[in-house]
C-alpha positions in Angstrom: 233.9 -94.9 104.5 233.1 -91.4 105.6 233.0 -92.6 109.2 236.4 -94.3 108.7 237.8 -91.2 107.2 236.7 -89.1 110.1 238.0 -91.7 112.5 241.4 -91.7 110.8 241.8 -87.9 110.6 240.5 -87.4 114.1 242.7 -90.1 115.7 245.9 -89.4 113.9 245.8 -85.6 113.5 244.8 -82.5 115.3 242.6 -81.4 112.4 239.1 -80.9 113.7 236.5 -83.2 112.1 233.1 -84.4 113.1 233.0 -87.6 115.1 232.1 -90.8 113.2 228.4 -91.7 113.5 229.2 -95.3 114.4 232.3 -97.3 115.6 233.5 -100.9 115.7 235.9 -102.8 113.5 233.9 -102.0 110.4 235.0 -98.4 110.8 238.4 -98.8 112.6 239.8 -101.3 110.1 239.4 -99.0 107.0 240.5 -96.0 109.2 243.9 -97.7 109.8 244.3 -98.5 106.1 243.5 -94.8 105.4 246.1 -93.6 107.9 248.8 -92.5 105.4 246.2 -90.6 103.4 244.8 -88.9 106.5 248.2 -87.4 107.5 249.0 -86.0 104.0 248.3 -82.4 105.5 251.0 -83.2 108.2 253.5 -84.3 105.5 252.8 -81.1 103.6 253.3 -79.2 106.8 256.7 -80.7 107.3 257.8 -80.1 103.7 256.7 -76.4 103.8 258.5 -75.7 107.2 261.6 -77.3 105.7 261.3 -75.3 102.5 260.7 -72.0 104.3 263.5 -72.5 106.6 266.0 -73.4 103.9 264.9 -70.4 101.7 265.5 -68.1 104.7 269.0 -69.4 105.2 268.3 -70.8 108.7 270.4 -73.4 110.4 269.4 -76.9 109.1 269.4 -78.5 112.5 267.1 -75.7 113.8 264.8 -76.0 110.8 264.6 -79.8 111.2 263.7 -79.4 114.9 261.0 -76.9 114.0 259.6 -79.3 111.4 259.5 -82.2 113.8 257.9 -79.9 116.4 255.2 -78.9 113.9 254.6 -82.5 113.2 254.3 -83.3 116.9 251.7 -80.4 117.3 249.9 -81.6 114.2 249.4 -85.1 115.8 248.8 -83.7 119.4 252.1 -85.5 120.3 249.8 -88.5 120.5 252.5 -90.9 119.1 255.3 -89.5 121.1 253.2 -90.2 124.2 252.8 -93.8 123.1 256.6 -94.2 122.4 257.4 -92.9 126.0 254.8 -95.1 127.7 255.9 -98.2 125.7 259.5 -97.7 126.7 258.6 -97.3 130.3 256.3 -100.3 130.2 258.9 -102.6 128.6 261.6 -101.6 131.1 259.4 -101.3 134.3 259.2 -105.0 135.1 259.1 -108.5 133.8 255.6 -108.9 135.2 253.1 -108.2 132.5 250.4 -106.7 134.7 253.0 -104.4 136.3 254.2 -103.2 132.8 250.7 -102.6 131.6 249.9 -100.6 134.7 252.9 -98.4 134.2 251.9 -97.8 130.6 248.4 -96.7 131.9 249.7 -94.0 134.2 250.9 -91.7 131.5 253.9 -90.5 133.7 257.2 -90.4 131.8 260.0 -92.3 133.5 263.7 -92.5 132.7 263.3 -95.0 129.9 260.4 -93.0 128.3 262.4 -89.7 128.5 265.5 -91.4 127.0 263.5 -92.9 124.2 262.0 -89.5 123.3 265.5 -87.9 123.3 267.0 -90.6 121.1 264.2 -91.1 118.6 263.6 -87.3 118.1 267.4 -86.8 117.9 267.5 -89.3 115.1 264.5 -87.8 113.3 265.9 -84.2 113.6 269.4 -85.2 112.6 268.3 -87.2 109.6 265.9 -84.5 108.5 268.5 -81.8 108.7 270.6 -83.9 106.3 267.8 -84.2 103.8 267.6 -80.4 103.6 270.8 -80.4 101.5 268.9 -82.1 98.7 267.1 -79.9 96.2 263.8 -81.8 96.7 264.7 -83.1 100.1 261.8 -81.4 102.0 259.3 -83.1 99.7 260.9 -86.4 100.3 260.7 -85.8 104.1 257.0 -85.0 103.7 256.4 -88.3 101.8 258.2 -90.3 104.4 256.0 -88.7 107.1 252.9 -90.0 105.2 254.5 -93.4 104.7 255.4 -93.9 108.4 251.8 -94.0 109.3 251.5 -97.2 107.4 253.0 -98.8 110.5 249.4 -99.1 112.0 248.5 -101.5 109.1 251.0 -103.9 110.7 250.2 -103.3 114.5 246.4 -103.6 113.7 246.8 -106.7 111.5 244.7 -109.7 112.1 246.8 -112.3 114.0 248.6 -109.7 116.2 247.0 -110.1 119.6 246.0 -107.3 121.9 247.4 -106.9 125.4 244.2 -105.6 126.9 240.4 -106.1 126.3 239.8 -102.4 126.9 241.5 -99.2 126.1 241.9 -97.2 122.8 244.0 -100.0 121.3 241.3 -102.6 121.7 239.3 -100.8 119.0 241.9 -101.5 116.4 243.4 -104.8 117.3 243.0 -107.3 114.5 241.0 -104.9 112.3 243.2 -105.1 109.2 243.4 -108.2 107.0 247.0 -109.4 106.3 246.4 -109.2 102.5 245.2 -105.6 102.9 248.3 -104.7 105.0 250.5 -106.2 102.4 248.8 -104.2 99.6 249.1 -101.0 101.7 252.9 -101.5 102.1 253.2 -102.4 98.4 251.7 -99.0 97.6 253.8 -97.3 100.2 256.9 -98.8 98.7 256.0 -97.5 95.2 255.4 -94.0 96.7 258.7 -94.1 98.6 260.6 -95.2 95.5 259.0 -92.3 93.6 260.2 -90.0 96.4 263.7 -91.2 96.0 263.6 -90.8 92.2 262.4 -87.2 92.9 265.7 -86.4 94.6 267.7 -88.1 91.9 268.6 -91.2 94.0 268.6 -94.8 92.8 265.2 -96.5 92.9 266.3 -99.3 95.2 266.7 -96.9 98.1 262.9 -96.9 98.3 262.5 -100.6 99.0 265.5 -100.4 101.3 264.0 -97.7 103.4 260.6 -99.6 103.5 262.5 -102.7 104.6 264.2 -100.8 107.5 260.8 -99.4 108.6 259.2 -102.8 108.5 262.0 -104.4 110.5 261.7 -101.8 113.2 257.9 -102.2 113.4 258.3 -106.0 113.4 260.8 -105.9 116.3 258.6 -103.6 118.5 255.5 -105.7 117.8 257.4 -108.9 118.6 258.7 -107.4 121.8 255.3 -106.3 122.8 253.8 -109.7 122.3 256.6 -111.4 124.2 256.6 -109.0 127.2 253.0 -107.7 127.2 251.1 -110.5 125.7 250.1 -108.2 122.7 249.9 -104.7 121.4 248.3 -101.7 122.9 247.5 -98.2 121.7 250.9 -96.9 123.0 252.6 -99.6 120.9 250.8 -98.2 117.9 252.2 -94.8 118.5 255.7 -96.1 119.3 255.7 -98.0 116.0 254.8 -94.8 114.1 257.6 -92.8 115.6 260.2 -95.5 115.3 259.3 -96.2 111.7 259.6 -92.5 110.8 263.1 -92.4 112.4 264.0 -95.5 110.4 262.7 -94.0 107.2 264.4 -90.7 107.7 267.7 -92.2 108.7 267.8 -94.6 105.8 267.1 -91.8 103.4 270.4 -90.2 104.4 
């Protein structure tokens, strides 16, 4: 479990940790289950940036942009890179090999740039709206943590991988479906508590979770249809899209 914890923190955050002593699915599977817990410091960072900006009387949109920027720095923009590469790959060609080759290059094309602008725009706009709530910054931090539960779906057993090599191959099929379901049940309870914290009705929590799961299911389904399976880039895209869905539904 120590190796899995190091794996999760080292992969999903910029927090320096010792590398795991061993790899394989025995480590990567639990690491993906621990993903929401591993990014608690990033959720706290977002909440504190939002709180500080609000207390200083700064423009909500600017504060939200700063918080999203801090989150990107805290994850080395790893997931944003995956979002851009996934968008470029899915729009490059209907040929699977060509699409996968485009995703490997790392260059950002028109589709990738547009996806970054649109998804970050949704995140920033929704987050600025949450600043008007008394405990809105804390809810935002909770949703950042919850969004990382997306990897429990993309890494679930039964979801095929598009490649036999690459970073994503380490995680593909590493999480049992029952474990993934349990993770999301716990995240639903946490999200519901977050909405109760801001004096919203309890059903807003399950509704937000449903929105995030729907978005993740769509991107995974599209990746399987077009690419033959998921890749590490798809994992990152699912995280960013689920965060956008969670934040927007919270408004």
